ChimeraX commands (.cxc) that place a marker at each C-alpha (Angstrom):
marker #1 position -38.78,-27.75,-2.61 radius 0.5
marker #1 position -37.94,-26.98,1.02 radius 0.5
marker #1 position -34.72,-29.00,0.78 radius 0.5
marker #1 position -33.75,-27.16,-2.42 radius 0.5
marker #1 position -34.37,-23.80,-0.75 radius 0.5
marker #1 position -32.24,-24.81,2.23 radius 0.5
marker #1 position -29.38,-25.83,-0.05 radius 0.5
marker #1 position -29.66,-22.53,-1.89 radius 0.5
marker #1 position -29.39,-20.64,1.39 radius 0.5
marker #1 position -26.34,-22.69,2.40 radius 0.5
marker #1 position -24.73,-21.98,-0.98 radius 0.5
marker #1 position -25.18,-18.21,-0.69 radius 0.5
marker #1 position -23.97,-18.24,2.93 radius 0.5
marker #1 position -20.76,-20.07,2.02 radius 0.5
marker #1 position -20.18,-18.12,-1.22 radius 0.5
marker #1 position -18.24,-15.20,0.42 radius 0.5
marker #1 position -15.99,-17.62,2.31 radius 0.5
marker #1 position -15.40,-19.71,-0.80 radius 0.5
marker #1 position -14.58,-16.58,-2.81 radius 0.5
marker #1 position -12.11,-15.42,-0.14 radius 0.5
marker #1 position -10.52,-18.86,0.08 radius 0.5
marker #1 position -10.22,-19.14,-3.69 radius 0.5
marker #1 position -8.77,-15.66,-4.12 radius 0.5
marker #1 position -6.16,-15.86,-1.39 radius 0.5
marker #1 position -5.38,-19.59,-1.17 radius 0.5
marker #1 position -6.52,-21.80,-4.04 radius 0.5
marker #1 position -5.48,-19.51,-6.90 radius 0.5
marker #1 position -2.06,-18.56,-5.41 radius 0.5
marker #1 position -1.38,-22.23,-4.63 radius 0.5
marker #1 position -2.26,-23.24,-8.20 radius 0.5
marker #1 position 0.05,-20.49,-9.53 radius 0.5
marker #1 position 2.90,-21.78,-7.36 radius 0.5
marker #1 position 2.39,-25.30,-8.69 radius 0.5
marker #1 position 2.38,-23.99,-12.28 radius 0.5
marker #1 position 5.49,-21.88,-11.61 radius 0.5
marker #1 position 7.44,-24.94,-10.44 radius 0.5
marker #1 position 7.10,-26.51,-13.90 radius 0.5
marker #1 position 8.41,-23.49,-15.80 radius 0.5
marker #1 position 12.13,-22.98,-16.60 radius 0.5
marker #1 position 14.12,-20.24,-14.89 radius 0.5
marker #1 position 15.16,-17.19,-16.86 radius 0.5
marker #1 position 18.86,-16.16,-16.59 radius 0.5
marker #1 position 17.76,-12.61,-15.81 radius 0.5
marker #1 position 15.62,-13.61,-12.83 radius 0.5
marker #1 position 12.34,-14.07,-14.64 radius 0.5
marker #1 position 10.34,-17.05,-15.87 radius 0.5
marker #1 position 11.33,-18.74,-19.11 radius 0.5
marker #1 position 9.07,-20.12,-21.78 radius 0.5
marker #1 position 7.94,-23.71,-22.06 radius 0.5
marker #1 position 7.61,-26.42,-19.44 radius 0.5
marker #1 position 10.13,-28.59,-17.61 radius 0.5
marker #1 position 10.31,-31.08,-14.76 radius 0.5
marker #1 position 13.98,-30.30,-14.03 radius 0.5
marker #1 position 13.09,-28.16,-11.02 radius 0.5
marker #1 position 11.00,-30.89,-9.40 radius 0.5
marker #1 position 13.67,-33.49,-10.13 radius 0.5
marker #1 position 16.30,-31.19,-8.60 radius 0.5
marker #1 position 14.45,-31.27,-5.28 radius 0.5
marker #1 position 15.86,-34.78,-4.76 radius 0.5
marker #1 position 19.23,-33.14,-4.13 radius 0.5
marker #1 position 20.57,-34.29,-0.71 radius 0.5
marker #1 position 20.93,-30.64,0.29 radius 0.5
marker #1 position 17.20,-30.01,-0.02 radius 0.5
marker #1 position 16.29,-33.35,1.55 radius 0.5
marker #1 position 18.43,-32.51,4.58 radius 0.5
marker #1 position 16.80,-29.08,4.92 radius 0.5
marker #1 position 13.30,-30.58,4.56 radius 0.5
marker #1 position 14.07,-33.17,7.25 radius 0.5
marker #1 position 15.52,-30.47,9.53 radius 0.5
marker #1 position 12.41,-28.35,9.04 radius 0.5
marker #1 position 10.15,-31.25,9.99 radius 0.5
marker #1 position 11.94,-32.35,13.13 radius 0.5
marker #1 position 12.61,-28.81,14.39 radius 0.5
marker #1 position 8.90,-28.03,13.94 radius 0.5
marker #1 position 7.97,-31.31,15.63 radius 0.5
marker #1 position 10.25,-30.66,18.62 radius 0.5
marker #1 position 9.00,-27.09,18.95 radius 0.5
marker #1 position 5.40,-28.30,18.90 radius 0.5
marker #1 position 6.12,-31.01,21.49 radius 0.5
marker #1 position 7.80,-28.53,23.86 radius 0.5
marker #1 position 4.94,-26.08,23.39 radius 0.5
marker #1 position 2.42,-28.76,24.35 radius 0.5
marker #1 position 4.46,-29.84,27.38 radius 0.5
marker #1 position 4.49,-26.25,28.62 radius 0.5
marker #1 position 1.02,-25.21,27.47 radius 0.5
marker #1 position -1.02,-28.03,29.04 radius 0.5
marker #1 position 0.05,-27.48,32.69 radius 0.5
marker #1 position 0.00,-23.69,32.19 radius 0.5
marker #1 position -3.53,-23.69,30.79 radius 0.5
marker #1 position -4.64,-26.11,33.52 radius 0.5
marker #1 position -3.19,-23.89,36.25 radius 0.5
marker #1 position -4.77,-20.75,34.79 radius 0.5
marker #1 position -8.17,-22.45,34.42 radius 0.5
marker #1 position -8.08,-23.69,38.04 radius 0.5
marker #1 position -6.91,-20.35,39.46 radius 0.5
marker #1 position -9.38,-18.12,41.33 radius 0.5
marker #1 position -11.32,-15.88,39.01 radius 0.5
marker #1 position -9.72,-12.64,40.28 radius 0.5
marker #1 position -6.25,-14.04,39.51 radius 0.5
marker #1 position -7.28,-15.84,36.31 radius 0.5
marker #1 position -7.65,-12.66,34.26 radius 0.5
marker #1 position -4.22,-11.45,35.39 radius 0.5
marker #1 position -2.58,-14.75,34.48 radius 0.5
marker #1 position -4.33,-14.79,31.12 radius 0.5
marker #1 position -3.17,-11.25,30.44 radius 0.5
marker #1 position 0.44,-12.30,31.15 radius 0.5
marker #1 position 0.05,-14.97,28.46 radius 0.5
marker #1 position -1.24,-12.40,25.97 radius 0.5
marker #1 position 1.32,-9.66,26.79 radius 0.5
marker #1 position 3.90,-10.86,24.19 radius 0.5
marker #1 position 1.37,-10.07,21.44 radius 0.5
marker #1 position 1.66,-6.40,22.39 radius 0.5
marker #1 position 5.23,-6.30,21.06 radius 0.5
marker #1 position 6.37,-6.74,17.48 radius 0.5
marker #1 position 7.33,-10.30,16.59 radius 0.5
marker #1 position 10.57,-9.08,15.02 radius 0.5
marker #1 position 11.53,-7.09,18.11 radius 0.5
marker #1 position 10.97,-10.12,20.32 radius 0.5
marker #1 position 13.24,-12.28,18.15 radius 0.5
marker #1 position 15.96,-9.60,18.18 radius 0.5
marker #1 position 15.57,-9.40,21.96 radius 0.5
marker #1 position 16.37,-13.12,22.19 radius 0.5
marker #1 position 19.41,-12.54,20.01 radius 0.5
marker #1 position 20.64,-10.03,22.61 radius 0.5
marker #1 position 19.78,-12.35,25.50 radius 0.5
marker #1 position 21.63,-15.32,23.98 radius 0.5
marker #1 position 24.57,-13.18,22.83 radius 0.5
marker #1 position 28.02,-14.29,24.12 radius 0.5
marker #1 position 28.04,-11.12,26.25 radius 0.5
marker #1 position 24.41,-11.52,27.25 radius 0.5
marker #1 position 22.98,-12.10,30.72 radius 0.5
marker #1 position 22.17,-15.79,30.27 radius 0.5
marker #1 position 25.65,-16.68,28.98 radius 0.5
marker #1 position 27.40,-14.77,31.76 radius 0.5
marker #1 position 25.14,-16.32,34.42 radius 0.5
marker #1 position 25.70,-19.87,33.15 radius 0.5
marker #1 position 29.45,-19.34,32.94 radius 0.5
marker #1 position 29.51,-17.86,36.47 radius 0.5
marker #1 position 27.62,-20.91,37.79 radius 0.5
marker #1 position 30.00,-23.23,35.96 radius 0.5
marker #1 position 27.20,-24.77,33.91 radius 0.5
marker #1 position 28.70,-23.96,30.50 radius 0.5
marker #1 position 32.18,-23.41,29.13 radius 0.5
marker #1 position 33.16,-19.80,28.30 radius 0.5
marker #1 position 33.80,-20.88,24.70 radius 0.5
marker #1 position 30.33,-22.38,24.26 radius 0.5
marker #1 position 27.90,-20.75,21.84 radius 0.5
marker #1 position 24.25,-20.19,22.72 radius 0.5
marker #1 position 23.48,-18.43,19.45 radius 0.5
marker #1 position 23.50,-19.62,15.84 radius 0.5
marker #1 position 22.54,-23.24,16.42 radius 0.5
marker #1 position 19.42,-25.39,16.31 radius 0.5
marker #1 position 18.98,-25.16,20.08 radius 0.5
marker #1 position 18.52,-21.40,19.82 radius 0.5
marker #1 position 16.07,-21.84,16.93 radius 0.5
marker #1 position 13.94,-24.30,18.91 radius 0.5
marker #1 position 14.04,-22.13,22.06 radius 0.5
marker #1 position 12.91,-18.96,20.28 radius 0.5
marker #1 position 10.32,-20.86,18.22 radius 0.5
marker #1 position 8.81,-22.31,21.40 radius 0.5
marker #1 position 8.76,-18.87,23.01 radius 0.5
marker #1 position 7.13,-17.37,19.91 radius 0.5
marker #1 position 4.32,-19.90,19.46 radius 0.5
marker #1 position 3.69,-20.90,23.10 radius 0.5
marker #1 position 0.79,-18.42,23.58 radius 0.5
marker #1 position -0.92,-19.88,20.49 radius 0.5
marker #1 position -0.84,-23.29,22.19 radius 0.5
marker #1 position -1.94,-22.04,25.62 radius 0.5
marker #1 position -5.03,-20.13,24.50 radius 0.5
marker #1 position -7.04,-22.97,22.83 radius 0.5
marker #1 position -6.12,-25.38,25.61 radius 0.5
marker #1 position -7.17,-22.83,28.23 radius 0.5
marker #1 position -10.49,-22.27,26.43 radius 0.5
marker #1 position -11.23,-26.00,26.69 radius 0.5
marker #1 position -9.84,-26.36,30.23 radius 0.5
marker #1 position -12.04,-23.53,31.47 radius 0.5
marker #1 position -15.17,-25.41,30.34 radius 0.5
marker #1 position -14.00,-28.80,31.60 radius 0.5
marker #1 position -16.07,-30.41,34.38 radius 0.5
marker #1 position -13.48,-30.91,37.12 radius 0.5
marker #1 position -15.87,-33.05,39.12 radius 0.5
marker #1 position -14.81,-35.83,36.75 radius 0.5
marker #1 position -11.27,-35.61,38.19 radius 0.5
marker #1 position -12.67,-35.79,41.71 radius 0.5
marker #1 position -14.72,-38.84,40.73 radius 0.5
marker #1 position -11.63,-40.50,39.29 radius 0.5
marker #1 position -9.75,-39.80,42.52 radius 0.5
marker #1 position -12.62,-41.30,44.52 radius 0.5
marker #1 position -12.38,-44.43,42.37 radius 0.5
marker #1 position -8.71,-44.86,43.27 radius 0.5
marker #1 position -6.90,-43.03,40.50 radius 0.5
marker #1 position -3.74,-41.13,41.39 radius 0.5
marker #1 position -3.65,-37.38,40.59 radius 0.5
marker #1 position -1.46,-37.73,37.49 radius 0.5
marker #1 position -3.38,-40.81,36.36 radius 0.5
marker #1 position -6.67,-38.92,36.59 radius 0.5
marker #1 position -5.10,-35.99,34.74 radius 0.5
marker #1 position -3.82,-38.24,31.97 radius 0.5
marker #1 position -6.88,-40.48,31.54 radius 0.5
marker #1 position -9.69,-38.03,32.26 radius 0.5
marker #1 position -8.56,-34.44,31.69 radius 0.5
marker #1 position -6.43,-34.89,28.56 radius 0.5
marker #1 position -9.06,-36.93,26.65 radius 0.5
marker #1 position -11.63,-34.33,27.69 radius 0.5
marker #1 position -9.71,-31.56,25.91 radius 0.5
marker #1 position -8.54,-33.69,22.96 radius 0.5
marker #1 position -9.92,-31.31,20.34 radius 0.5
marker #1 position -8.10,-28.36,21.92 radius 0.5
marker #1 position -4.85,-30.35,21.90 radius 0.5
marker #1 position -5.28,-31.04,18.19 radius 0.5
marker #1 position -5.93,-27.35,17.57 radius 0.5
marker #1 position -2.83,-26.39,19.57 radius 0.5
marker #1 position -0.70,-28.82,17.56 radius 0.5
marker #1 position -1.94,-27.40,14.26 radius 0.5
marker #1 position -1.55,-23.71,15.19 radius 0.5
marker #1 position 2.05,-24.35,16.34 radius 0.5
marker #1 position 3.29,-27.01,13.90 radius 0.5
marker #1 position 2.07,-25.36,10.69 radius 0.5
marker #1 position 3.56,-21.88,11.33 radius 0.5
marker #1 position 6.78,-23.52,12.53 radius 0.5
marker #1 position 7.15,-25.28,9.19 radius 0.5
marker #1 position 7.13,-21.97,7.32 radius 0.5
marker #1 position 9.20,-20.01,9.82 radius 0.5
marker #1 position 12.24,-18.29,8.35 radius 0.5
marker #1 position 12.76,-15.17,10.50 radius 0.5
marker #1 position 13.72,-17.10,13.63 radius 0.5
marker #1 position 16.32,-19.35,11.89 radius 0.5
marker #1 position 17.61,-16.35,9.96 radius 0.5
marker #1 position 18.23,-14.23,13.09 radius 0.5
marker #1 position 19.23,-16.71,15.82 radius 0.5
marker #1 position 20.21,-19.72,13.69 radius 0.5
marker #1 position 23.43,-20.36,11.82 radius 0.5
marker #1 position 24.27,-21.84,8.42 radius 0.5
marker #1 position 23.44,-25.28,9.78 radius 0.5
marker #1 position 20.01,-24.14,10.98 radius 0.5
marker #1 position 18.45,-23.24,7.64 radius 0.5
marker #1 position 14.86,-24.34,7.09 radius 0.5
marker #1 position 12.66,-24.47,4.01 radius 0.5
marker #1 position 11.41,-20.95,4.58 radius 0.5
marker #1 position 14.98,-19.63,4.47 radius 0.5
marker #1 position 15.72,-21.43,1.21 radius 0.5
marker #1 position 12.54,-20.14,-0.41 radius 0.5
marker #1 position 13.40,-16.57,0.62 radius 0.5
marker #1 position 16.94,-16.99,-0.75 radius 0.5
marker #1 position 15.71,-18.33,-4.09 radius 0.5
marker #1 position 13.23,-15.44,-4.44 radius 0.5
marker #1 position 15.23,-12.43,-3.23 radius 0.5
marker #1 position 18.89,-13.45,-3.74 radius 0.5
marker #1 position 19.08,-15.97,-6.59 radius 0.5
marker #1 position 15.92,-14.76,-8.36 radius 0.5
marker #1 position 15.15,-18.37,-9.25 radius 0.5
marker #1 position 11.36,-18.26,-9.03 radius 0.5
marker #1 position 10.66,-21.80,-10.39 radius 0.5
marker #1 position 12.96,-23.33,-7.77 radius 0.5
marker #1 position 11.30,-21.22,-5.10 radius 0.5
marker #1 position 7.97,-22.56,-6.39 radius 0.5
marker #1 position 9.24,-26.14,-6.18 radius 0.5
marker #1 position 10.39,-25.66,-2.59 radius 0.5
marker #1 position 7.06,-24.02,-1.81 radius 0.5
marker #1 position 5.28,-27.13,-3.10 radius 0.5
marker #1 position 7.21,-29.22,-0.59 radius 0.5
marker #1 position 6.25,-26.80,2.17 radius 0.5
marker #1 position 2.58,-26.73,1.09 radius 0.5
marker #1 position 2.42,-30.54,1.12 radius 0.5
marker #1 position 4.06,-30.59,4.56 radius 0.5
marker #1 position 1.44,-28.12,5.81 radius 0.5
marker #1 position -1.50,-29.97,4.25 radius 0.5
marker #1 position -0.40,-33.39,5.55 radius 0.5
marker #1 position -1.36,-32.79,9.23 radius 0.5
marker #1 position -4.58,-31.04,8.19 radius 0.5
marker #1 position -5.63,-33.93,5.97 radius 0.5
marker #1 position -4.63,-36.37,8.71 radius 0.5
marker #1 position -6.85,-34.62,11.24 radius 0.5
marker #1 position -9.76,-34.49,8.79 radius 0.5
marker #1 position -9.33,-38.20,8.02 radius 0.5
marker #1 position -9.33,-39.09,11.73 radius 0.5
marker #1 position -12.41,-36.95,12.36 radius 0.5
marker #1 position -14.22,-38.56,9.40 radius 0.5
marker #1 position -13.31,-42.03,10.64 radius 0.5
marker #1 position -14.50,-41.17,14.14 radius 0.5
marker #1 position -17.79,-39.83,12.75 radius 0.5
marker #1 position -18.36,-43.08,10.82 radius 0.5
marker #1 position -17.57,-45.26,13.82 radius 0.5
marker #1 position -19.52,-43.21,16.38 radius 0.5
marker #1 position -23.10,-44.51,16.71 radius 0.5
marker #1 position -26.01,-42.11,16.23 radius 0.5
marker #1 position -27.65,-40.45,19.21 radius 0.5
marker #1 position -29.73,-42.85,21.21 radius 0.5
marker #1 position -27.35,-45.72,20.48 radius 0.5
marker #1 position -29.29,-46.72,17.38 radius 0.5
marker #1 position -32.10,-48.18,19.42 radius 0.5
marker #1 position -35.61,-47.96,17.98 radius 0.5
marker link #1:1,2 radius 0.2
marker link #1:2,3 radius 0.2
marker link #1:3,4 radius 0.2
marker link #1:4,5 radius 0.2
marker link #1:5,6 radius 0.2
marker link #1:6,7 radius 0.2
marker link #1:7,8 radius 0.2
marker link #1:8,9 radius 0.2
marker link #1:9,10 radius 0.2
marker link #1:10,11 radius 0.2
marker link #1:11,12 radius 0.2
marker link #1:12,13 radius 0.2
marker link #1:13,14 radius 0.2
marker link #1:14,15 radius 0.2
marker link #1:15,16 radius 0.2
marker link #1:16,17 radius 0.2
marker link #1:17,18 radius 0.2
marker link #1:18,19 radius 0.2
marker link #1:19,20 radius 0.2
marker link #1:20,21 radius 0.2
marker link #1:21,22 radius 0.2
marker link #1:22,23 radius 0.2
marker link #1:23,24 radius 0.2
marker link #1:24,25 radius 0.2
marker link #1:25,26 radius 0.2
marker link #1:26,27 radius 0.2
marker link #1:27,28 radius 0.2
marker link #1:28,29 radius 0.2
marker link #1:29,30 radius 0.2
marker link #1:30,31 radius 0.2
marker link #1:31,32 radius 0.2
marker link #1:32,33 radius 0.2
marker link #1:33,34 radius 0.2
marker link #1:34,35 radius 0.2
marker link #1:35,36 radius 0.2
marker link #1:36,37 radius 0.2
marker link #1:37,38 radius 0.2
marker link #1:38,39 radius 0.2
marker link #1:39,40 radius 0.2
marker link #1:40,41 radius 0.2
marker link #1:41,42 radius 0.2
marker link #1:42,43 radius 0.2
marker link #1:43,44 radius 0.2
marker link #1:44,45 radius 0.2
marker link #1:45,46 radius 0.2
marker link #1:46,47 radius 0.2
marker link #1:47,48 radius 0.2
marker link #1:48,49 radius 0.2
marker link #1:49,50 radius 0.2
marker link #1:50,51 radius 0.2
marker link #1:51,52 radius 0.2
marker link #1:52,53 radius 0.2
marker link #1:53,54 radius 0.2
marker link #1:54,55 radius 0.2
marker link #1:55,56 radius 0.2
marker link #1:56,57 radius 0.2
marker link #1:57,58 radius 0.2
marker link #1:58,59 radius 0.2
marker link #1:59,60 radius 0.2
marker link #1:60,61 radius 0.2
marker link #1:61,62 radius 0.2
marker link #1:62,63 radius 0.2
marker link #1:63,64 radius 0.2
marker link #1:64,65 radius 0.2
marker link #1:65,66 radius 0.2
marker link #1:66,67 radius 0.2
marker link #1:67,68 radius 0.2
marker link #1:68,69 radius 0.2
marker link #1:69,70 radius 0.2
marker link #1:70,71 radius 0.2
marker link #1:71,72 radius 0.2
marker link #1:72,73 radius 0.2
marker link #1:73,74 radius 0.2
marker link #1:74,75 radius 0.2
marker link #1:75,76 radius 0.2
marker link #1:76,77 radius 0.2
marker link #1:77,78 radius 0.2
marker link #1:78,79 radius 0.2
marker link #1:79,80 radius 0.2
marker link #1:80,81 radius 0.2
marker link #1:81,82 radius 0.2
marker link #1:82,83 radius 0.2
marker link #1:83,84 radius 0.2
marker link #1:84,85 radius 0.2
marker link #1:85,86 radius 0.2
marker link #1:86,87 radius 0.2
marker link #1:87,88 radius 0.2
marker link #1:88,89 radius 0.2
marker link #1:89,90 radius 0.2
marker link #1:90,91 radius 0.2
marker link #1:91,92 radius 0.2
marker link #1:92,93 radius 0.2
marker link #1:93,94 radius 0.2
marker link #1:94,95 radius 0.2
marker link #1:95,96 radius 0.2
marker link #1:96,97 radius 0.2
marker link #1:97,98 radius 0.2
marker link #1:98,99 radius 0.2
marker link #1:99,100 radius 0.2
marker link #1:100,101 radius 0.2
marker link #1:101,102 radius 0.2
marker link #1:102,103 radius 0.2
marker link #1:103,104 radius 0.2
marker link #1:104,105 radius 0.2
marker link #1:105,106 radius 0.2
marker link #1:106,107 radius 0.2
marker link #1:107,108 radius 0.2
marker link #1:108,109 radius 0.2
marker link #1:109,110 radius 0.2
marker link #1:110,111 radius 0.2
marker link #1:111,112 radius 0.2
marker link #1:112,113 radius 0.2
marker link #1:113,114 radius 0.2
marker link #1:114,115 radius 0.2
marker link #1:115,116 radius 0.2
marker link #1:116,117 radius 0.2
marker link #1:117,118 radius 0.2
marker link #1:118,119 radius 0.2
marker link #1:119,120 radius 0.2
marker link #1:120,121 radius 0.2
marker link #1:121,122 radius 0.2
marker link #1:122,123 radius 0.2
marker link #1:123,124 radius 0.2
marker link #1:124,125 radius 0.2
marker link #1:125,126 radius 0.2
marker link #1:126,127 radius 0.2
marker link #1:127,128 radius 0.2
marker link #1:128,129 radius 0.2
marker link #1:129,130 radius 0.2
marker link #1:130,131 radius 0.2
marker link #1:131,132 radius 0.2
marker link #1:132,133 radius 0.2
marker link #1:133,134 radius 0.2
marker link #1:134,135 radius 0.2
marker link #1:135,136 radius 0.2
marker link #1:136,137 radius 0.2
marker link #1:137,138 radius 0.2
marker link #1:138,139 radius 0.2
marker link #1:139,140 radius 0.2
marker link #1:140,141 radius 0.2
marker link #1:141,142 radius 0.2
marker link #1:142,143 radius 0.2
marker link #1:143,144 radius 0.2
marker link #1:144,145 radius 0.2
marker link #1:145,146 radius 0.2
marker link #1:146,147 radius 0.2
marker link #1:147,148 radius 0.2
marker link #1:148,149 radius 0.2
marker link #1:149,150 radius 0.2
marker link #1:150,151 radius 0.2
marker link #1:151,152 radius 0.2
marker link #1:152,153 radius 0.2
marker link #1:153,154 radius 0.2
marker link #1:154,155 radius 0.2
marker link #1:155,156 radius 0.2
marker link #1:156,157 radius 0.2
marker link #1:157,158 radius 0.2
marker link #1:158,159 radius 0.2
marker link #1:159,160 radius 0.2
marker link #1:160,161 radius 0.2
marker link #1:161,162 radius 0.2
marker link #1:162,163 radius 0.2
marker link #1:163,164 radius 0.2
marker link #1:164,165 radius 0.2
marker link #1:165,166 radius 0.2
marker link #1:166,167 radius 0.2
marker link #1:167,168 radius 0.2
marker link #1:168,169 radius 0.2
marker link #1:169,170 radius 0.2
marker link #1:170,171 radius 0.2
marker link #1:171,172 radius 0.2
marker link #1:172,173 radius 0.2
marker link #1:173,174 radius 0.2
marker link #1:174,175 radius 0.2
marker link #1:175,176 radius 0.2
marker link #1:176,177 radius 0.2
marker link #1:177,178 radius 0.2
marker link #1:178,179 radius 0.2
marker link #1:179,180 radius 0.2
marker link #1:180,181 radius 0.2
marker link #1:181,182 radius 0.2
marker link #1:182,183 radius 0.2
marker link #1:183,184 radius 0.2
marker link #1:184,185 radius 0.2
marker link #1:185,186 radius 0.2
marker link #1:186,187 radius 0.2
marker link #1:187,188 radius 0.2
marker link #1:188,189 radius 0.2
marker link #1:189,190 radius 0.2
marker link #1:190,191 radius 0.2
marker link #1:191,192 radius 0.2
marker link #1:192,193 radius 0.2
marker link #1:193,194 radius 0.2
marker link #1:194,195 radius 0.2
marker link #1:195,196 radius 0.2
marker link #1:196,197 radius 0.2
marker link #1:197,198 radius 0.2
marker link #1:198,199 radius 0.2
marker link #1:199,200 radius 0.2
marker link #1:200,201 radius 0.2
marker link #1:201,202 radius 0.2
marker link #1:202,203 radius 0.2
marker link #1:203,204 radius 0.2
marker link #1:204,205 radius 0.2
marker link #1:205,206 radius 0.2
marker link #1:206,207 radius 0.2
marker link #1:207,208 radius 0.2
marker link #1:208,209 radius 0.2
marker link #1:209,210 radius 0.2
marker link #1:210,211 radius 0.2
marker link #1:211,212 radius 0.2
marker link #1:212,213 radius 0.2
marker link #1:213,214 radius 0.2
marker link #1:214,215 radius 0.2
marker link #1:215,216 radius 0.2
marker link #1:216,217 radius 0.2
marker link #1:217,218 radius 0.2
marker link #1:218,219 radius 0.2
marker link #1:219,220 radius 0.2
marker link #1:220,221 radius 0.2
marker link #1:221,222 radius 0.2
marker link #1:222,223 radius 0.2
marker link #1:223,224 radius 0.2
marker link #1:224,225 radius 0.2
marker link #1:225,226 radius 0.2
marker link #1:226,227 radius 0.2
marker link #1:227,228 radius 0.2
marker link #1:228,229 radius 0.2
marker link #1:229,230 radius 0.2
marker link #1:230,231 radius 0.2
marker link #1:231,232 radius 0.2
marker link #1:232,233 radius 0.2
marker link #1:233,234 radius 0.2
marker link #1:234,235 radius 0.2
marker link #1:235,236 radius 0.2
marker link #1:236,237 radius 0.2
marker link #1:237,238 radius 0.2
marker link #1:238,239 radius 0.2
marker link #1:239,240 radius 0.2
marker link #1:240,241 radius 0.2
marker link #1:241,242 radius 0.2
marker link #1:242,243 radius 0.2
marker link #1:243,244 radius 0.2
marker link #1:244,245 radius 0.2
marker link #1:245,246 radius 0.2
marker link #1:246,247 radius 0.2
marker link #1:247,248 radius 0.2
marker link #1:248,249 radius 0.2
marker link #1:249,250 radius 0.2
marker link #1:250,251 radius 0.2
marker link #1:251,252 radius 0.2
marker link #1:252,253 radius 0.2
marker link #1:253,254 radius 0.2
marker link #1:254,255 radius 0.2
marker link #1:255,256 radius 0.2
marker link #1:256,257 radius 0.2
marker link #1:257,258 radius 0.2
marker link #1:258,259 radius 0.2
marker link #1:259,260 radius 0.2
marker link #1:260,261 radius 0.2
marker link #1:261,262 radius 0.2
marker link #1:262,263 radius 0.2
marker link #1:263,264 radius 0.2
marker link #1:264,265 radius 0.2
marker link #1:265,266 radius 0.2
marker link #1:266,267 radius 0.2
marker link #1:267,268 radius 0.2
marker link #1:268,269 radius 0.2
marker link #1:269,270 radius 0.2
marker link #1:270,271 radius 0.2
marker link #1:271,272 radius 0.2
marker link #1:272,273 radius 0.2
marker link #1:273,274 radius 0.2
marker link #1:274,275 radius 0.2
marker link #1:275,276 radius 0.2
marker link #1:276,277 radius 0.2
marker link #1:277,278 radius 0.2
marker link #1:278,279 radius 0.2
marker link #1:279,280 radius 0.2
marker link #1:280,281 radius 0.2
marker link #1:281,282 radius 0.2
marker link #1:282,283 radius 0.2
marker link #1:283,284 radius 0.2
marker link #1:284,285 radius 0.2
marker link #1:285,286 radius 0.2
marker link #1:286,287 radius 0.2
marker link #1:287,288 radius 0.2
marker link #1:288,289 radius 0.2
marker link #1:289,290 radius 0.2
marker link #1:290,291 radius 0.2
marker link #1:291,292 radius 0.2
view
C-alpha cells in the first residue's frame, strides 16, 4: 500500500512535466513525421493521400551534402567551444573571489544583447571594409582579394562566438565545486601540470563536459540565422533548407522530411549519452562494494 501511494505521488508530480513535454514536443514531432508522408499541394498546401516520395527524395546528393555539412560544422563548432571553454572556466573558477564575479559577468554580457544584433555585428566586423580585414591586410597576413565573409570559416567563427557562453557556464559550475587538492596530490605524486589537468581535473568534470557538448552541438545542428547572414551559397545547413522549403517554396512535406533528418540528428547524441549512462549504472557496483 505504501509503495502504491509513493508511485501515485510520483505520477502526479511528473504529470505537469509530461503534459508540457507532450504538448510542445511529442505532438509537434509526431505531426512533422506525419506531414513528411503526405503529398505536396501545388498551391503550397498539403495534398490528400499518403506517399513515400518525399522520404525517398532525401537521398538526393544535394541533401546528403547539406546534411554532412551540417554535422561537421556543428562538430567543429562544438570542439572549438570546448577547447576555449575548459581553460576559461578553469581560470575563472581558480580566480580570487572578488575577481571571479567580474569575470563571470563578462561571460554573461553577450546575453544582454539580441542574438540577431550580435550576428549582424560580426557581419560588419568581417566585411571587406571592416577592421579585421584591414588589419590583416596591413600586417600582410591576408591578400586584399581574400574574403572573410560568406564562407564556412565565418559560419564556424560566429557559431563558436554565439554558443561559447553556453559551454563555459556548465563547465564553470562543475569547476567551482572541484576539489583542487586532488591536483596538488597528483603533482606530489610526480604528475606534470598538464598531465594532472588531463587525468584528474577533466575526468572530475566529465558530466559538465557532456552537458556542454549537448548544449552547443544540438543548437548548432538547427542553426540557420548564422549561415544565412554570414555564410554563402556553399554554407547552407539543414536549418536553411527547411526555412526555404517552408517560406519560399511552400513545400511543407519536404520541409517535414528535412525536419525528420534534423530531429534524428538531434536525438542521436541524446540517446548516446543516455545509453552510456545506463551502461555505466549497470557496471558500477552498489554502495559498499557489494560486501555483506
